[in-house]
Structure formats: structure tokens, C-alpha cells
C-alpha positions as CSV (number, residue, x, y, z in Angstrom):
1,M,-23.5,-40.9,19.0
2,A,-26.3,-38.4,19.7
3,N,-26.7,-35.3,17.7
4,Y,-27.6,-32.0,19.4
5,Y,-29.5,-29.0,18.0
6,V,-29.5,-25.3,18.8
7,N,-31.6,-22.6,17.2
8,L,-29.9,-19.2,17.4
9,G,-32.8,-17.5,15.8
10,D,-35.0,-18.0,18.8
11,P,-33.3,-16.4,21.8
12,A,-35.4,-17.9,24.6
13,A,-35.1,-20.0,27.7
14,W,-34.9,-23.8,27.9
15,N,-37.9,-25.7,26.6
16,G,-37.4,-28.7,28.8
17,H,-35.7,-30.9,26.1
18,D,-32.1,-31.9,26.1
19,G,-31.6,-31.3,22.4
20,T,-30.7,-34.8,21.3
21,D,-32.2,-36.4,18.2
22,T,-33.0,-39.6,20.1
23,N,-35.3,-38.2,22.8
24,D,-36.3,-34.7,21.8
25,A,-38.8,-34.5,19.0
26,G,-38.5,-30.7,19.0
27,K,-34.8,-30.9,18.2
28,A,-34.1,-27.6,20.0
29,W,-32.0,-26.0,22.6
30,L,-33.0,-22.4,22.1
31,G,-31.0,-19.3,21.7
32,V,-27.4,-18.2,22.2
33,S,-27.5,-19.7,25.7
34,G,-28.4,-23.0,24.0
35,L,-25.1,-22.9,22.2
36,Q,-23.2,-22.1,25.4
37,Y,-24.8,-25.0,27.1
38,A,-24.0,-27.4,24.2
39,I,-20.4,-26.3,24.2
40,D,-20.1,-26.8,27.9
41,T,-21.9,-30.2,28.2
42,V,-21.9,-32.2,25.0
43,T,-19.6,-35.3,25.0
44,A,-16.6,-35.8,22.8
45,G,-17.3,-37.1,19.3
46,N,-20.8,-35.6,19.1
47,I,-22.1,-32.9,16.8
48,V,-24.1,-29.8,17.6
49,Y,-26.1,-28.5,14.6
50,I,-26.7,-24.8,14.8
51,K,-29.2,-22.7,12.8
52,G,-30.6,-19.2,12.7
53,T,-29.2,-15.8,13.5
54,G,-27.9,-15.2,17.0
55,D,-28.3,-12.0,18.9
56,L,-25.6,-11.4,21.5
57,S,-27.1,-8.1,22.5
58,K,-29.4,-10.1,24.8
59,F,-26.6,-12.0,26.6
60,Y,-25.2,-10.4,29.7
61,S,-23.1,-11.0,32.8
62,V,-24.4,-9.5,36.1
63,A,-22.3,-9.5,39.2
64,Y,-23.9,-9.7,42.6
65,D,-23.3,-11.2,46.1
66,A,-25.2,-13.0,48.8
67,N,-25.5,-10.0,51.1
68,S,-27.0,-7.3,49.0
69,G,-28.6,-6.6,45.7
70,N,-30.2,-10.0,45.1
71,L,-32.1,-10.1,41.8
72,T,-35.8,-9.8,42.0
73,V,-38.1,-12.3,40.3
74,G,-41.0,-10.8,38.3
75,E,-43.5,-12.0,35.7
76,G,-41.8,-14.1,33.1
77,V,-38.3,-14.0,34.6
78,S,-36.5,-16.3,36.9
79,W,-33.0,-17.8,37.4
80,G,-31.3,-20.9,38.6
81,A,-28.1,-23.0,38.4
82,D,-29.2,-25.3,35.6
83,A,-30.8,-25.3,32.2
84,T,-34.3,-26.0,33.3
85,A,-34.9,-22.9,35.5
86,G,-37.1,-20.3,34.1
87,T,-39.1,-19.4,31.0
88,G,-38.1,-15.8,30.3
89,V,-34.5,-15.6,31.5
90,V,-31.7,-18.2,31.5
91,V,-29.1,-18.0,34.2
92,F,-25.9,-20.1,34.6
93,A,-25.0,-19.5,38.3
94,G,-22.1,-20.7,40.4
95,A,-21.7,-19.5,43.9
96,M,-23.5,-16.3,44.7
97,A,-20.4,-14.2,44.6
98,T,-19.6,-15.2,41.0
99,P,-21.0,-13.4,37.9
100,V,-24.3,-14.7,36.5
101,K,-25.0,-14.9,32.8
102,I,-28.5,-13.9,31.8
103,E,-30.3,-14.1,28.5
104,L,-33.4,-12.0,28.0
105,L,-36.3,-12.7,25.7
106,T,-36.4,-9.1,24.7
107,G,-34.9,-5.8,25.8
108,A,-31.7,-3.9,25.5
109,A,-28.6,-3.7,27.6
110,P,-29.0,-0.9,30.2
111,A,-26.2,1.1,31.8
112,E,-24.8,0.4,35.3
113,D,-27.4,0.2,38.1
114,L,-30.3,0.7,35.7
115,I,-33.2,-1.7,35.1
116,I,-33.5,-4.5,32.5
117,T,-37.1,-4.5,31.3
118,G,-38.6,-7.2,29.1
119,A,-40.7,-5.8,26.2
120,T,-43.4,-8.3,26.8
121,S,-43.5,-8.0,30.6
122,T,-44.0,-5.1,33.1
123,S,-41.7,-6.8,35.6
124,T,-38.1,-6.0,36.0
125,I,-34.7,-7.3,37.2
126,T,-32.6,-4.7,39.0
127,P,-28.8,-5.4,39.2
128,T,-26.5,-3.7,41.6
129,A,-23.4,-3.7,39.4
130,A,-22.4,-2.9,35.9
131,I,-23.8,-5.2,33.2
132,A,-21.1,-6.6,31.0
133,Q,-22.1,-8.0,27.6
134,I,-20.4,-11.3,26.9
135,G,-19.8,-13.7,24.1
136,I,-19.6,-17.5,24.1
137,T,-16.6,-19.2,25.9
138,C,-15.8,-22.8,25.2
139,A,-14.2,-23.8,28.5
140,L,-15.4,-27.2,29.7
141,Q,-15.4,-29.9,27.1
142,S,-12.7,-31.1,24.7
143,G,-12.7,-33.7,21.9
144,T,-10.4,-36.6,22.3
145,D,-8.1,-38.8,20.1
146,A,-10.3,-41.8,21.1
147,E,-13.6,-40.2,20.1
148,G,-12.7,-37.4,17.7
149,W,-13.6,-33.7,17.4
150,I,-16.7,-32.2,19.0
151,K,-18.3,-30.4,16.0
152,Y,-20.4,-27.3,15.9
153,I,-21.9,-27.0,12.4
154,G,-24.1,-24.1,11.2
155,T,-27.1,-25.3,9.2
156,A,-30.0,-23.9,7.1
157,D,-32.6,-22.1,9.2
158,D,-35.2,-24.8,8.7
159,A,-37.0,-27.4,10.8
160,S,-34.7,-30.3,9.8
161,Y,-31.4,-28.5,10.4
162,T,-30.3,-29.2,6.8
163,V,-26.5,-29.2,6.4
164,N,-26.1,-27.5,3.1
165,G,-23.3,-25.0,3.7
166,T,-25.7,-22.3,5.0
167,R,-24.0,-20.5,7.9
168,A,-25.4,-19.7,11.3
169,I,-24.7,-16.1,12.4
170,L,-23.7,-14.7,15.7
171,D,-24.1,-10.9,15.7
172,A,-22.5,-9.0,18.6
173,K,-24.5,-5.9,17.8
174,E,-21.5,-3.6,18.3
175,A,-20.7,-4.9,21.7
176,E,-17.1,-4.8,22.9
177,I,-16.6,-8.6,23.3
178,D,-14.9,-11.7,22.0
179,I,-17.7,-13.3,20.2
180,V,-16.6,-17.0,20.4
181,S,-13.5,-17.9,22.5
182,I,-11.8,-21.1,23.4
183,S,-10.2,-21.4,26.8
184,G,-8.1,-24.5,27.4
185,M,-10.1,-26.8,25.1
186,D,-8.7,-29.2,22.5
187,M,-10.2,-30.7,19.3
188,L,-13.2,-28.5,18.8
189,W,-14.4,-28.2,15.2
190,F,-16.3,-25.0,14.0
191,Q,-18.0,-25.1,10.6
192,N,-20.4,-22.8,8.7
193,L,-20.4,-20.2,11.4
194,E,-20.3,-16.5,10.8
195,V,-19.4,-13.9,13.5
196,M,-19.8,-10.2,13.1
197,D,-19.9,-6.7,14.5
198,S,-17.8,-6.5,17.7
199,H,-16.4,-3.0,18.3
200,G,-14.1,-3.6,21.3
201,T,-10.4,-2.7,21.2
202,N,-8.4,-5.9,20.5
203,K,-11.6,-8.1,20.7
204,C,-12.0,-11.0,18.4
205,G,-14.6,-12.8,16.3
206,F,-13.0,-16.2,17.1
207,A,-10.4,-16.2,19.8
208,T,-8.1,-18.7,21.4
209,I,-7.5,-17.1,24.8
210,T,-5.5,-19.5,27.0
211,S,-3.0,-22.3,26.9
212,S,-3.4,-25.9,26.1
213,C,-5.7,-25.4,23.1
214,E,-4.7,-28.0,20.6
215,A,-5.9,-29.3,17.2
216,N,-8.9,-27.0,16.9
217,V,-10.3,-26.6,13.4
218,W,-12.2,-23.8,11.6
219,L,-13.8,-24.8,8.3
220,D,-15.9,-22.5,6.1
221,C,-16.1,-19.9,8.9
222,S,-16.4,-16.1,8.4
223,A,-15.5,-13.1,10.7
224,H,-16.2,-9.6,9.7
225,D,-16.7,-6.1,11.0
226,I,-14.6,-6.6,14.1
227,Y,-13.7,-3.0,13.8
228,N,-10.8,-2.6,16.2
229,G,-9.7,-6.2,16.6
230,Y,-9.2,-9.6,15.0
231,G,-11.3,-11.8,12.9
232,F,-9.5,-15.0,14.0
233,S,-6.9,-14.9,16.7
234,C,-4.6,-17.2,18.7
235,A,-3.3,-14.9,21.4
236,G,-0.2,-16.8,22.5
237,Y,-1.4,-20.3,22.2
238,G,-3.4,-22.5,19.9
239,Y,-1.1,-25.4,18.9
240,Y,-1.8,-27.1,15.6
241,A,-4.8,-24.9,14.8
242,R,-6.3,-25.5,11.4
243,Y,-8.0,-22.8,9.3
244,I,-9.6,-24.2,6.1
245,R,-11.5,-22.0,3.5
246,C,-12.2,-19.3,6.1
247,V,-12.8,-15.6,5.3
248,S,-11.9,-12.6,7.4
249,Y,-12.7,-9.1,6.2
250,S,-13.5,-5.5,7.2
251,N,-11.7,-6.0,10.6
252,K,-8.6,-4.4,11.9
253,H,-6.7,-7.6,11.5
254,G,-7.9,-10.6,9.5
255,F,-6.0,-13.7,10.9
256,S,-3.6,-13.4,13.8
257,D,-1.5,-16.2,15.2
258,A,1.0,-15.1,17.9
259,S,1.2,-18.6,19.3
260,T,4.5,-20.0,20.6
261,G,3.4,-23.5,19.6
262,A,3.9,-25.4,16.4
263,G,2.0,-26.5,13.4
264,T,-0.6,-23.7,12.7
265,F,-1.9,-24.2,9.2
266,W,-4.1,-22.1,6.8
267,F,-5.5,-23.5,3.6
268,C,-7.4,-21.5,1.0
269,C,-8.3,-18.7,3.4
270,S,-9.0,-15.1,2.4
271,A,-8.3,-11.9,4.3
272,H,-9.4,-8.7,2.6
273,D,-10.2,-5.1,3.3
274,N,-8.8,-5.2,6.8
275,S,-7.3,-1.9,8.0
276,A,-4.1,-3.4,9.3
277,W,-2.8,-7.0,8.6
278,G,-4.5,-9.6,6.4
279,F,-2.4,-12.4,8.0
280,W,-0.2,-11.7,11.0
281,I,1.7,-15.0,11.6
282,G,4.0,-14.9,14.6
283,N,4.4,-18.6,14.7
284,S,7.7,-19.7,13.2
285,Y,6.4,-23.2,12.3
286,A,3.2,-22.0,10.5
287,V,2.3,-23.0,6.9
288,V,0.1,-20.8,4.7
289,M,-1.1,-22.5,1.5
290,G,-3.3,-21.3,-1.3
291,C,-4.5,-18.2,0.7
292,T,-5.3,-14.7,-0.6
293,S,-4.6,-11.4,1.1
294,H,-5.8,-8.3,-0.7
295,G,-7.0,-4.8,0.0
296,N,-5.4,-4.7,3.5
297,D,-2.6,-2.4,4.7
298,Y,-0.2,-5.3,4.9
299,G,-0.8,-8.6,3.2
300,F,1.1,-11.3,5.1
301,Y,3.5,-11.1,8.0
302,L,5.6,-14.2,8.3
303,K,7.7,-15.2,11.3
304,S,11.2,-16.2,10.4
305,R,10.7,-19.9,9.6
306,A,7.1,-19.8,8.4
307,I,6.2,-21.0,4.9
308,A,3.9,-19.5,2.3
309,V,3.0,-21.6,-0.8
310,N,0.8,-20.8,-3.8
311,C,-0.6,-17.6,-2.1
312,V,-1.8,-14.3,-3.5
313,A,-0.9,-10.9,-2.1
314,D,-2.7,-8.3,-4.2
315,G,-3.6,-4.6,-3.8
316,N,-2.3,-4.2,-0.3
317,L,-1.2,-0.7,0.6
318,T,2.3,-1.2,2.1
319,V,3.8,-4.7,1.7
320,G,2.5,-7.8,0.1
321,I,4.6,-10.3,2.2
322,Y,6.7,-9.1,5.1
323,K,9.2,-11.5,6.7
324,S,10.2,-10.8,10.2
325,A,13.8,-10.6,11.3
326,S,15.0,-13.9,12.8
327,T,16.5,-14.4,16.2
328,G,17.7,-17.8,15.3
329,Y,18.0,-19.9,12.2
330,S,15.5,-18.8,9.6
331,G,14.7,-21.2,6.7
332,G,11.5,-19.4,5.8
333,M,10.1,-20.0,2.3
334,I,7.9,-18.1,-0.2
335,I,7.1,-20.5,-3.0
336,G,4.8,-20.2,-6.0
337,C,3.0,-17.0,-4.9
338,R,1.6,-14.2,-6.9
339,I,2.5,-10.8,-5.5
340,T,0.8,-8.0,-7.4
341,N,-0.3,-4.3,-7.3
342,Q,0.8,-3.3,-3.8
343,N,-0.1,0.4,-4.2
344,Q,0.9,2.9,-1.6
345,A,3.1,5.3,-3.5
346,G,6.7,5.6,-2.2
347,T,6.4,3.0,0.6
348,D,5.1,-0.2,-1.0
349,S,6.9,-3.4,-2.0
350,G,6.1,-6.9,-3.1
351,I,8.2,-8.9,-0.6
352,D,10.3,-7.4,2.2
353,L,12.8,-9.9,3.5
354,N,14.0,-7.6,6.3
355,G,17.6,-8.5,5.6
356,D,16.8,-12.1,6.7
357,P,17.5,-15.4,4.9
358,G,14.5,-16.5,2.8
359,I,14.0,-19.0,0.0
360,L,12.2,-17.7,-3.0
361,G,11.1,-19.7,-6.0
362,W,8.4,-19.6,-8.8
363,N,6.9,-16.4,-7.5
364,Y,5.2,-13.9,-9.9
365,F,5.5,-10.1,-9.5
366,E,3.6,-7.3,-11.2
367,D,3.2,-3.6,-10.4
368,N,4.6,-3.5,-6.9
369,G,6.0,-0.2,-5.8
370,D,7.4,2.5,-8.0
371,S,10.2,0.5,-9.7
372,A,11.4,-3.0,-10.4
373,D,13.6,-2.8,-7.3
374,D,10.4,-2.8,-5.2
375,N,9.5,-6.4,-6.1
376,V,11.8,-7.8,-3.4
377,V,13.5,-5.4,-1.0
378,N,16.0,-5.8,1.9
379,D,17.0,-9.0,0.0
380,T,20.7,-9.2,0.8
381,L,20.2,-12.8,2.0
382,A,17.6,-13.9,-0.5
383,Q,18.2,-17.5,-1.6
384,L,16.8,-17.8,-5.1
385,I,15.8,-21.1,-6.8
386,Y,17.1,-21.5,-10.3
387,E,16.1,-23.7,-13.2
388,P,18.0,-27.0,-13.3
389,G,21.5,-26.6,-14.6
390,T,21.1,-22.9,-15.3
391,T,21.4,-19.5,-13.7
392,T,17.9,-18.6,-14.7
393,D,15.8,-17.5,-11.8
394,T,12.4,-19.3,-11.4
395,N,10.8,-16.1,-10.1
396,E,9.1,-13.8,-12.7
397,Y,9.6,-10.1,-12.1
398,S,8.0,-6.8,-13.3
399,Q,5.5,-8.3,-15.7
400,G,3.4,-6.0,-17.7
401,D,0.1,-4.5,-16.7
402,T,-2.1,-6.8,-18.7
403,N,-1.0,-10.3,-17.8
404,E,-1.7,-10.8,-14.1
405,G,-4.2,-13.4,-15.2
406,Y,-6.8,-13.3,-12.3
407,V,-10.3,-14.3,-13.3
408,D,-12.1,-11.4,-11.4
409,K,-10.1,-9.8,-8.7
410,T,-12.8,-7.1,-8.2
411,N,-15.1,-9.8,-7.0
412,H,-12.2,-11.6,-5.1
413,D,-11.7,-14.4,-7.6
414,F,-7.9,-14.8,-7.7
415,S,-7.9,-18.1,-9.6
416,I,-6.1,-18.0,-13.0
417,G,-8.1,-18.0,-16.2
418,Y,-5.7,-20.2,-18.1
419,T,-6.4,-20.3,-21.8
420,S,-3.0,-20.7,-23.5
421,G,0.7,-21.2,-22.8
422,T,1.2,-17.4,-22.7
423,D,-1.0,-16.9,-19.6
424,P,0.5,-16.9,-16.1
425,H,1.3,-20.4,-15.1
426,L,0.7,-20.4,-11.3
427,R,-2.5,-20.9,-9.3
428,R,-4.5,-22.5,-12.1
429,K,-6.7,-24.5,-9.7
430,A,-9.7,-22.5,-8.5
431,I,-10.9,-23.4,-5.0
432,T,-14.2,-21.9,-3.9
433,L,-14.2,-19.6,-0.8
434,P,-17.3,-19.2,1.2
435,W,-19.0,-15.8,1.8
436,T,-16.3,-13.6,0.1
């Protein structure tokens, strides 16, 4: 298998290489458009290593047609239908009537019908329609069962593309866009990637936007400052998506899965300081394991049959874990979780079962709401797990203010500092989260 290389820190046109380690000594597809091209063309089973800091403020879509308003070529700018055309501007063109994506060496996005001017050139490109800033869409190439995932892995910003956990950053620069989206592609693997700073309503850091997206994986990825949208989102699809050690913060919603498919899974992910939901899980067949949700408005929203195991809901304003009403058989479970310090006076609660059946066992409650009754509310159909042969509930309610046991929740370390048999006895295993 060939490996491919993209440098997000150098937003420029193609340099004439194909980016493979076997025949490109420079190891470089350059710029954000390089990542677009890699996603569209690399074959299944191969890896694209990504380094540097992206700048999506220089990535546009310009609409024009064959009869009027043709773009004008000036010094340092050109366009074409493939990766080899031009040294100052990269264009992916279909038929003339379709939008064209352009990346500039320098310059800022102008308003409609104005001029794009490169800072190092006196020449211009004059569009005839509004310029729409765009993100990256994965829409042409899937991995396969026979060849495995296509992997996009962020590396250190060095000449050798060292894979050491260092993230590559895609910065939307306040544009109103989905930064990275998947459209109909299966078995894509994203690792060590950070997306940030999209300001559009209901836009996403990472988005699954159409049907038939299966078995995609996010490992050690981060999404933040998506001010009015979603850090990670499956908007109606995304079967068997996997989120492992991912972090989503300072967004409107942290993680959102409204998919109708089965098998979405979160492991050791963190959602914090989002203005609405930490985890909004509208998939009845989802599993959330070892995740933390803190400092949000709502911690976890669980569809009727979803399962939460060994999670933490701490310091959310309204509800730690909210279970939606079922329209069919429920069977949802909340097992071995720590639900602490939900803190909006008068309206907060630890778990809200919404009058729906729910299995509860080995959960720990502390300082939720204004009274002990706020630990679990709307619980007429709660199914509690008892110690063997007894009527002793395995859940622990209304513990005192000094024994929650977290190592350092101020700095988002919700592992348990176990020193003796008197300490809380859940979540003893610390698992490192990236970029918290």
C-alpha cells in the first residue's frame, strides 16, 4: 500500500507530485485542497498523513456558467479540471454550469460580485455570483471489507510526518460551514484531527450528511467553537459509527446522533461546556461507555433503548441523563455511572426517566437538584438492580459533599482517586482523553 501526505500548513496549489511515498520525494500534496483531493482519490486501505494547520478561509465555491462571467486569468492564478492546473489557485471543475472550488494562496473572502485579490499579485479574479465558503466533503471513495479503512491521520508538523499523537488543525475562521462532512462514504477513519471555529446555524465540525455512511471511525479527534451547531453529528444516518477518545467542547451541541440506523458507539469521549446537549443520542441502539459530560446544559439524552455504562454526568445545568419516552419497547439501561452536581436551582435532576422503563444499577448520585428526590425523577417504571438475595439497591443515593472521588474535575479528570475501601468504588480506571 502507498502512503499519501498532505500539508495543511501550506495552502498552495499542486506541486506536480502525487503525494505517495514511493515516487514523491517531497511527500506533499499542499493545502486544504490537498486533503480534498486525497479524500476523493486515494484507494481503499491506504493512509493519508496530514500535518500543519489548515485555513478554510481560503477555500471557496464560485458559481458561473458558459455564457457569461467567465473567470479571468491573471498573474499567478489559473484554473482547470485536475490537480496539475495552476500555481496560485487550485480549481476542481466539472461542467461549466457547476460550482467551482477555488483555493487562494493569500487573500480574504469578498462579498458577492466583488474581486478576489491575491496579496502577492496585482491580478484579480472577478466572479459573477456570490462566493460561498466551503469545507471538505468526503463523497467519492470508501474503504472496503476486503481492503480495510481509508485512514486520515494528523501528524506532527515536521518534515517526516511523525505520527506521535499531534493533531492537524482545520480552522474555519468563523465561516458558516460544515468543516468536514461525509456523504455516502463507508469505512473512513479520522484520527488526530481537530476542527474549530464554524459559526453557522446547525453547522458541524464533523458531519455525516447523507445515507449509506457505515462503519466510519473517529479516534482522538476534537471539535470546538462550533458556536451554533454540532461538534460531531450524524444527521439521520451513519450506521455503526464509532467515536473513540474524542472531545467536543464550547459548541452548541457536543455529540449528536439522530440516525435511524443501528450500532453507534462512543467510548471514553468527553463533551463539556456546550451550551445545549453534551450527548444527544437519538439512536435507540446506541451504546455510550466510559464517557463524560459536564458543564453543559443537558448531559446525556438517551433514546429509549440506548445504553450508558460507566459514564459521568457532572455539573450540567438541567439534567445529567435524560431518557426519552419510548414509542415501543424500551429496555434502556444506565449502569455504573456517576451522576453528580447538576446545578440549576429548581429544575435540575440527576436522571430523568420520563415515565419510561429503564434499568438502573450501580450508579452513584451526589448533589443533584434541591433534594434527594431529584436524583431520579419521573421514575414510576424504574427497574432497579438489587444485591443478590436481598432488597438492597445497588445504586448509591445522596452521598455527602466530600466523597465524589474525582481526581481533578476542574481540569476535567473524572477518574477516581482510589486510596481506600471508603472511596467511591466506580470508575477507578483512568483513560487519557486528548486535548481536553
